[in-house]
DRENKEKOL-567515 format. One record per residue: residue number from 1; x, y, z of N, C-alpha, C, CB in turn. Coordinates in steps of 0.05 Angstrom, whole numbers, plus 32768, in hexadecimal, padded with zeros to 4 digits. Glycine has a CB too. Example, Ala and Ser with C-alpha at 12.3 -4.5 7.8 and 13.67 -1.06 7.14 Angstrom:
residues 2
+-----+------+------+------+------+------+------+------+------+------+------+------+------+
| seq |   nu |   nv |   nw |  cau |  cav |  caw |   cu |   cv |   cw |  cbu |  cbv |  cbw |
+-----+------+------+------+------+------+------+------+------+------+------+------+------+
|   1 | 8108 | 7F8E | 809C | 80F6 | 7FA6 | 809C | 8108 | 7FBE | 809C | 80E2 | 7FA7 | 80B5 |
|   2 | 8101 | 7FD3 | 808E | 8111 | 7FEB | 808F | 8102 | 8001 | 809D | 811A | 7FF4 | 8072 |
+-----+------+------+------+------+------+------+------+------+------+------+------+------+
//
This chain:
residues 120
+-----+------+------+------+------+------+------+------+------+------+------+------+------+
| seq |   nu |   nv |   nw |  cau |  cav |  caw |   cu |   cv |   cw |  cbu |  cbv |  cbw |
+-----+------+------+------+------+------+------+------+------+------+------+------+------+
|   1 | 7FF7 | 8131 | 7EF2 | 800E | 8125 | 7EFF | 8001 | 8115 | 7F18 | 8025 | 813B | 7F08 |
|   2 | 8006 | 80FE | 7F1D | 7FFA | 80F0 | 7F33 | 800C | 80F0 | 7F4C | 7FF4 | 80D4 | 7F2C |
|   3 | 8003 | 80F6 | 7F61 | 8014 | 80F7 | 7F79 | 8009 | 80E4 | 7F8E | 8016 | 8112 | 7F85 |
|   4 | 8017 | 80D8 | 7F9C | 8010 | 80C6 | 7FB1 | 801F | 80CE | 7FC9 | 8017 | 80A9 | 7FA9 |
|   5 | 8012 | 80CF | 7FDF | 801D | 80D7 | 7FFA | 8015 | 80C4 | 8010 | 8014 | 80F4 | 8001 |
|   6 | 8029 | 80B4 | 801A | 8022 | 80A2 | 8031 | 8025 | 80AE | 804C | 8031 | 8088 | 802F |
|   7 | 8017 | 80A7 | 805D | 801B | 80AE | 807E | 8010 | 8094 | 808B | 8007 | 80CB | 808B |
|   8 | 8012 | 8096 | 80A5 | 8009 | 8086 | 80B9 | 801E | 806F | 80C3 | 7FF1 | 807C | 80AF |
|   9 | 8039 | 8075 | 80B8 | 804E | 8060 | 80C3 | 8055 | 8066 | 80DE | 8067 | 8060 | 80B4 |
|  10 | 8064 | 8055 | 80ED | 806D | 805C | 8104 | 807B | 8043 | 8113 | 8055 | 8068 | 8112 |
|  11 | 8080 | 8045 | 812E | 8089 | 8031 | 813B | 8078 | 8024 | 814F | 809F | 8039 | 8145 |
|  12 | 8075 | 8009 | 814B | 805F | 7FFD | 815C | 806C | 7FE5 | 8168 | 8042 | 7FF6 | 814B |
|  13 | 805E | 7FD6 | 817C | 8065 | 7FBF | 8186 | 8057 | 7FA6 | 8177 | 805F | 7FC1 | 81A1 |
|  14 | 8063 | 7F8E | 8178 | 8056 | 7F77 | 816A | 803C | 7F75 | 8174 | 8065 | 7F5D | 816D |
|  15 | 8027 | 7F6C | 8162 | 800F | 7F6A | 8169 | 8000 | 7F80 | 8167 | 800D | 7F62 | 817F |
|  16 | 8006 | 7F99 | 8165 | 7FF8 | 7FB0 | 8162 | 7FF0 | 7FB7 | 8143 | 8009 | 7FC6 | 816F |
|  17 | 7FE0 | 7FCB | 813F | 7FD7 | 7FD2 | 8125 | 7FDE | 7FEE | 811D | 7FBB | 7FCF | 8122 |
|  18 | 7FE0 | 7FEF | 8102 | 7FE4 | 800B | 80F6 | 7FD3 | 800C | 80DC | 8003 | 8012 | 80EF |
|  19 | 7FCD | 8028 | 80D7 | 7FBD | 802A | 80BF | 7FCC | 803F | 80AB | 7F9E | 8033 | 80C6 |
|  20 | 7FD3 | 8033 | 8096 | 7FE5 | 8045 | 8083 | 7FD1 | 8053 | 806E | 7FFE | 8032 | 8073 |
|  21 | 7FD3 | 806B | 8069 | 7FC5 | 807C | 8056 | 7FD3 | 8081 | 803F | 7FBD | 8094 | 8060 |
|  22 | 7FC8 | 8085 | 8025 | 7FD5 | 8090 | 8010 | 7FC0 | 80A0 | 8001 | 7FE2 | 807B | 7FFF |
|  23 | 7FC8 | 80B8 | 8003 | 7FB7 | 80CC | 7FF8 | 7FC2 | 80D5 | 7FDD | 7FB4 | 80E3 | 800C |
|  24 | 7FB0 | 80D1 | 7FC8 | 7FB5 | 80D4 | 7FAB | 7FAA | 80EE | 7F9F | 7FA9 | 80BC | 7F9C |
|  25 | 7FB9 | 80FC | 7F8E | 7FAC | 8110 | 7F7D | 7FB8 | 810B | 7F62 | 7FAF | 812D | 7F87 |
|  26 | 7FA9 | 8118 | 7F4F | 7FAF | 8117 | 7F33 | 7F9B | 810A | 7F23 | 7FC8 | 810B | 7F2E |
|  27 | 7FA1 | 8105 | 7F0B | 7F91 | 80F4 | 7EF7 | 7F91 | 80D9 | 7EFA | 7F9A | 80F6 | 7EDE |
|  28 | 7F7D | 80CD | 7F08 | 7F7B | 80B3 | 7F0F | 7F61 | 80A7 | 7F08 | 7F7F | 80B0 | 7F2A |
|  29 | 7F5F | 809B | 7EF3 | 7F43 | 808F | 7EE8 | 7F4B | 8079 | 7ED7 | 7F30 | 80A5 | 7ED5 |
|  30 | 7F33 | 806B | 7ED2 | 7F35 | 8053 | 7EC2 | 7F3E | 803C | 7ECF | 7F44 | 8057 | 7EAC |
|  31 | 7F4A | 8028 | 7EC0 | 7F52 | 8012 | 7ED0 | 7F6A | 8016 | 7EE1 | 7F58 | 7FFC | 7EBF |
|  32 | 7F6B | 8011 | 7EFA | 7F7D | 8019 | 7F0D | 7F84 | 8004 | 7F24 | 7F73 | 8030 | 7F18 |
|  33 | 7F9A | 7FFE | 7F2B | 7FA4 | 7FEF | 7F3D | 7FB4 | 7FFD | 7F52 | 7FB1 | 7FDC | 7F31 |
|  34 | 7FAA | 7FFC | 7F69 | 7FB6 | 8006 | 7F7F | 7FC8 | 7FF3 | 7F92 | 7FA0 | 8011 | 7F8E |
|  35 | 7FDC | 7FFA | 7F9B | 7FEC | 7FE8 | 7FAA | 7FFC | 7FF2 | 7FC2 | 7FFD | 7FDD | 7F98 |
|  36 | 8002 | 7FE4 | 7FD2 | 8015 | 7FE6 | 7FE9 | 802E | 7FD0 | 7FE8 | 8005 | 7FE3 | 8004 |
|  37 | 8045 | 7FDC | 7FE4 | 805C | 7FCB | 7FE1 | 806E | 7FD0 | 7FFE | 806E | 7FD4 | 7FC4 |
|  38 | 807F | 7FC0 | 8003 | 8090 | 7FC7 | 801B | 80AD | 7FBD | 8015 | 8084 | 7FB8 | 8036 |
|  39 | 80C1 | 7FCB | 801E | 80DB | 7FC6 | 801B | 80EC | 7FC5 | 8035 | 80E5 | 7FD9 | 800A |
|  40 | 80F6 | 7FAF | 803B | 8106 | 7FAD | 8056 | 8123 | 7FB4 | 804F | 8104 | 7F8D | 8065 |
|  41 | 8135 | 7FBE | 8061 | 814F | 7FC5 | 805D | 8162 | 7FA8 | 804F | 815A | 7FD1 | 807B |
|  42 | 816A | 7FAD | 803A | 817C | 7F9A | 802C | 8169 | 7F85 | 801B | 818F | 7F89 | 8043 |
|  43 | 8151 | 7F8A | 801D | 813F | 7F79 | 800F | 8132 | 7F86 | 7FF4 | 8129 | 7F6F | 8023 |
|  44 | 8125 | 7F76 | 7FE2 | 8116 | 7F81 | 7FCC | 80F9 | 7F8C | 7FD5 | 8113 | 7F6A | 7FB5 |
|  45 | 80EF | 7F9B | 7FC3 | 80D5 | 7FA7 | 7FC9 | 80C1 | 7F94 | 7FBE | 80D1 | 7FC3 | 7FBC |
|  46 | 80B0 | 7F8C | 7FD5 | 809A | 7F77 | 7FD1 | 807D | 7F82 | 7FD3 | 809D | 7F62 | 7FE7 |
|  47 | 806F | 7F73 | 7FC3 | 8052 | 7F7B | 7FC4 | 8046 | 7F73 | 7FDD | 8042 | 7F6E | 7FAC |
|  48 | 8033 | 7F82 | 7FEC | 8027 | 7F7C | 8003 | 8009 | 7F7A | 7FFD | 802D | 7F8F | 8018 |
|  49 | 7FFE | 7F8C | 7FED | 7FE2 | 7F89 | 7FE9 | 7FDA | 7F9A | 7FCD | 7FD0 | 7F92 | 8004 |
|  50 | 7FC4 | 7F90 | 7FBD | 7FBE | 7FA2 | 7FA9 | 7F9F | 7F9D | 7FA8 | 7FCF | 7F9C | 7F8E |
|  51 | 7F93 | 7FB6 | 7F9D | 7F79 | 7FBC | 7F99 | 7F73 | 7FC9 | 7F7E | 7F70 | 7FCD | 7FAE |
|  52 | 7F5F | 7FBB | 7F6C | 7F5A | 7FC6 | 7F53 | 7F45 | 7FD3 | 7F52 | 7F59 | 7FB7 | 7F41 |
|  53 | 7F3D | 7FDD | 7F38 | 7F26 | 7FEC | 7F34 | 7F09 | 7FDC | 7F36 | 7F2B | 7FF8 | 7F18 |
|  54 | 7F10 | 7FC4 | 7F37 | 7EF8 | 7FAE | 7F3B | 7EF5 | 7FA7 | 7F57 | 7EFD | 7F92 | 7F2B |
|  55 | 7F05 | 7FB3 | 7F68 | 7F05 | 7FAD | 7F86 | 7F11 | 7F92 | 7F8F | 7EE9 | 7FAD | 7F8F |
|  56 | 7F1E | 7F85 | 7F79 | 7F2C | 7F6D | 7F82 | 7F47 | 7F6F | 7F8E | 7F2D | 7F5C | 7F6E |
|  57 | 7F4A | 7F63 | 7FA0 | 7F63 | 7F66 | 7FB3 | 7F76 | 7F4E | 7FB0 | 7F5B | 7F68 | 7FD3 |
|  58 | 7F91 | 7F51 | 7FB2 | 7FA1 | 7F3D | 7FB6 | 7FB5 | 7F41 | 7FD1 | 7FAF | 7F39 | 7F9D |
|  59 | 7FBE | 7F32 | 7FDC | 7FCF | 7F32 | 7FF1 | 7FEA | 7F20 | 7FF2 | 7FC0 | 7F2B | 8005 |
|  60 | 7FFE | 7F2A | 7FFC | 8014 | 7F1A | 7FFD | 800D | 7F03 | 8015 | 802F | 7F2C | 8002 |
|  61 | 8017 | 7EEB | 8014 | 8013 | 7ED6 | 8025 | 8017 | 7EDD | 8042 | 8023 | 7EC0 | 801E |
|  62 | 802C | 7EEC | 8045 | 8036 | 7EF4 | 8060 | 8025 | 7F08 | 8071 | 8050 | 7F01 | 805B |
|  63 | 8011 | 7F14 | 805F | 7FFF | 7F27 | 806D | 7FE4 | 7F1F | 806B | 8001 | 7F43 | 8063 |
|  64 | 7FDC | 7F0A | 805F | 7FC0 | 7F01 | 805C | 7FB2 | 7EFF | 8077 | 7FC0 | 7EE7 | 804D |
|  65 | 7F9A | 7F08 | 8079 | 7F8F | 7F06 | 8093 | 7F97 | 7F1E | 80A7 | 7F97 | 7EEA | 809F |
|  66 | 7FAC | 7F27 | 80A5 | 7FB2 | 7F40 | 80B6 | 7FB1 | 7F5A | 80AA | 7FCC | 7F3E | 80C1 |
|  67 | 7FB4 | 7F5F | 808F | 7FB4 | 7F77 | 8084 | 7F9D | 7F78 | 8071 | 7FCD | 7F7C | 8077 |
|  68 | 7F92 | 7F93 | 806F | 7F79 | 7F96 | 805B | 7F80 | 7FB3 | 804B | 7F58 | 7F97 | 806E |
|  69 | 7F80 | 7FAC | 8033 | 7F7F | 7FC7 | 801F | 7F65 | 7FCC | 801B | 7F8D | 7FC4 | 8001 |
|  70 | 7F5D | 7FEB | 801C | 7F46 | 7FF7 | 8013 | 7F4B | 8012 | 800A | 7F32 | 7FF5 | 8026 |
|  71 | 7F37 | 801D | 7FFD | 7F37 | 8037 | 7FF2 | 7F1A | 8046 | 7FF6 | 7F3F | 8035 | 7FD6 |
|  72 | 7F23 | 8060 | 7FFC | 7F09 | 8073 | 7FFF | 7F0B | 8084 | 7FE9 | 7F09 | 8086 | 801B |
|  73 | 7EF9 | 807F | 7FD5 | 7EF7 | 808C | 7FBC | 7EF4 | 80AD | 7FBE | 7EDF | 807F | 7FAD |
|  74 | 7EE2 | 80B1 | 7FD2 | 7ED9 | 80CB | 7FD6 | 7EF4 | 80DF | 7FE1 | 7EC0 | 80CA | 7FEC |
|  75 | 7F04 | 80D1 | 7FEC | 7F1A | 80E1 | 7FF9 | 7F34 | 80D8 | 7FE7 | 7F1F | 80DA | 801C |
|  76 | 7F2F | 80CA | 7FD4 | 7F48 | 80C0 | 7FC1 | 7F5E | 80B7 | 7FD2 | 7F55 | 80D8 | 7FAE |
|  77 | 7F58 | 80A4 | 7FE5 | 7F6C | 8099 | 7FF7 | 7F6C | 807D | 7FF7 | 7F6A | 80A2 | 8011 |
|  78 | 7F85 | 8072 | 7FF9 | 7F82 | 8054 | 7FFF | 7F90 | 8050 | 8018 | 7F8F | 8040 | 7FE8 |
|  79 | 7F88 | 8039 | 8023 | 7F90 | 8033 | 803D | 7F9A | 8017 | 803F | 7F7A | 8037 | 8050 |
|  80 | 7FB0 | 8010 | 8053 | 7FB8 | 7FF6 | 805B | 7FB3 | 7FF4 | 8077 | 7FD4 | 7FF1 | 8054 |
|  81 | 7FA0 | 7FE1 | 8082 | 7F9C | 7FDD | 809D | 7FAD | 7FC7 | 80A5 | 7F80 | 7FD9 | 80A4 |
|  82 | 7FBE | 7FC9 | 80B6 | 7FD3 | 7FB4 | 80BE | 7FCC | 7FAE | 80DC | 7FF3 | 7FC0 | 80BA |
|  83 | 7FC4 | 7F94 | 80DF | 7FBD | 7F8C | 80F8 | 7FD5 | 7F74 | 8101 | 7F9D | 7F81 | 80F7 |
|  84 | 7FD4 | 7F6D | 811B | 7FE4 | 7F5A | 8122 | 8000 | 7F5B | 8116 | 7FD7 | 7F44 | 811E |
|  85 | 800D | 7F73 | 8118 | 8027 | 7F7A | 810F | 803C | 7F68 | 811A | 802E | 7F95 | 8115 |
|  86 | 8050 | 7F61 | 810A | 8065 | 7F4F | 8115 | 8083 | 7F5E | 810C | 8060 | 7F2E | 8109 |
|  87 | 8099 | 7F58 | 8119 | 80AD | 7F65 | 8114 | 80BA | 7F62 | 80F8 | 80BD | 7F60 | 8128 |
|  88 | 80B0 | 7F4B | 80E8 | 80B9 | 7F49 | 80CB | 80A8 | 7F5E | 80BD | 80B4 | 7F2B | 80BE |
|  89 | 8093 | 7F69 | 80C6 | 8087 | 7F7D | 80B6 | 8095 | 7F98 | 80B4 | 806C | 7F81 | 80BF |
|  90 | 80AA | 7F9A | 80C2 | 80B9 | 7FB0 | 80C2 | 80C5 | 7FB8 | 80A5 | 80CE | 7FAC | 80D4 |
|  91 | 80BF | 7FD0 | 8096 | 80C7 | 7FD8 | 807F | 80BC | 7FF2 | 8079 | 80C0 | 7FC5 | 806C |
|  92 | 80C7 | 7FFB | 8061 | 80BB | 8014 | 8059 | 80A7 | 800E | 8045 | 80CE | 8028 | 804D |
|  93 | 808E | 8018 | 804C | 8076 | 8012 | 8039 | 8072 | 8025 | 8025 | 805D | 8011 | 8047 |
|  94 | 806B | 801E | 800D | 8068 | 8030 | 7FF9 | 804F | 802E | 7FE9 | 807D | 802D | 7FE8 |
|  95 | 803F | 8040 | 7FE2 | 8029 | 8040 | 7FD7 | 802B | 8042 | 7FBB | 801A | 8051 | 7FE1 |
|  96 | 801D | 8034 | 7FA8 | 8021 | 8036 | 7F8C | 8007 | 8036 | 7F7D | 8034 | 8020 | 7F83 |
|  97 | 8005 | 8042 | 7F63 | 7FEC | 803D | 7F56 | 7FF9 | 803B | 7F3A | 7FD5 | 8054 | 7F5A |
|  98 | 7FEA | 8026 | 7F2B | 7FEF | 801E | 7F0F | 7FD6 | 8027 | 7F02 | 7FF6 | 8000 | 7F0B |
|  99 | 7FD9 | 803A | 7EED | 7FC4 | 8045 | 7EDC | 7FC4 | 803C | 7EBF | 7FC5 | 8062 | 7EDC |
| 100 | 7FB2 | 802B | 7EB6 | 7FB4 | 8020 | 7E9D | 7FA6 | 8034 | 7E8B | 7FA8 | 8004 | 7E9C |
| 101 | 7FB7 | 8038 | 7E74 | 7FAA | 8047 | 7E5F | 7FA0 | 8036 | 7E47 | 7FBC | 805C | 7E56 |
| 102 | 7FAA | 801F | 7E48 | 7FA0 | 8006 | 7E39 | 7FA6 | 7FEF | 7E45 | 7FAA | 8004 | 7E1E |
| 103 | 7F9D | 7FD7 | 7E3B | 7FA6 | 7FBE | 7E49 | 7FC0 | 7FB9 | 7E49 | 7F9B | 7FA7 | 7E3E |
| 104 | 7FD2 | 7FC6 | 7E37 | 7FEE | 7FC0 | 7E33 | 8000 | 7FD5 | 7E3D | 7FF2 | 7FBD | 7E17 |
| 105 | 7FF4 | 7FEB | 7E44 | 8003 | 8003 | 7E4A | 7FF9 | 800E | 7E66 | 8000 | 8019 | 7E33 |
| 106 | 800C | 8016 | 7E77 | 8004 | 8020 | 7E90 | 801D | 802F | 7E99 | 7FFA | 800A | 7EA5 |
| 107 | 8016 | 803F | 7EB0 | 802B | 8052 | 7EBE | 8027 | 804B | 7ED9 | 8027 | 8073 | 7EB9 |
| 108 | 803F | 8047 | 7EE8 | 8040 | 8045 | 7F03 | 8049 | 805F | 7F15 | 8050 | 802E | 7F08 |
| 109 | 803D | 8062 | 7F2B | 8042 | 8076 | 7F3B | 8047 | 806E | 7F56 | 802F | 8087 | 7F39 |
| 110 | 805F | 807A | 7F64 | 8064 | 8072 | 7F80 | 8063 | 8088 | 7F93 | 807E | 8065 | 7F83 |
| 111 | 805C | 8083 | 7FAB | 8061 | 8098 | 7FC0 | 807D | 8097 | 7FCC | 804C | 8096 | 7FD7 |
| 112 | 8082 | 80A4 | 7FDE | 809C | 80A8 | 7FE9 | 80A1 | 8095 | 8000 | 809F | 80C4 | 7FF2 |
| 113 | 8090 | 8087 | 8009 | 8090 | 806F | 801D | 808F | 807B | 803A | 80AD | 805B | 801B |
| 114 | 8085 | 8066 | 804B | 8083 | 8070 | 8069 | 808F | 8056 | 8077 | 8061 | 8079 | 8074 |
| 115 | 809E | 805E | 8089 | 80AA | 804A | 809A | 8098 | 803E | 80B1 | 80C1 | 8056 | 80A7 |
| 116 | 8097 | 8022 | 80B1 | 808A | 8014 | 80C5 | 809D | 8002 | 80D5 | 8075 | 8005 | 80BA |
| 117 | 80A2 | 8007 | 80ED | 80B4 | 7FF8 | 80FD | 80A4 | 7FE7 | 8112 | 80C7 | 800A | 810A |
| 118 | 80A5 | 7FCF | 8116 | 8099 | 7FBC | 8129 | 80AD | 7FB0 | 813B | 808B | 7FA6 | 811C |
| 119 | 80AA | 7FB6 | 8156 | 80BF | 7FAC | 816A | 80B2 | 7F96 | 8174 | 80C9 | 7FBF | 8180 |
| 120 | 80C5 | 7F81 | 817C | 80BC | 7F68 | 8188 | 80B5 | 7F6B | 81A9 | 80D3 | 7F51 | 8182 |
+-----+------+------+------+------+------+------+------+------+------+------+------+------+
//
């Protein structure tokens, strides 16, 4: 069973930084895509950043140049470094991992989310 536990959220002022962590446990191997998503009140859940087994990253246009996704394999932890935060970054942030068992079959796992609030 795969478990993801996020931490690091909080209340900050615009322009400040936060680092979110996602501690993973369970059978996570093979081709994997890690991701951070966020959901603001009344809005859909949107992709923020992804990182795959080949270390390729993708970012939402709204966070490019400000956010960085990374992973510490030894600690089995994925991070989201968020700099120059804006009020519109306020949301619940979710960690996710997609584990491929074949090119056409995968399983998705989600953490419980961590609140990030940016005041102006």
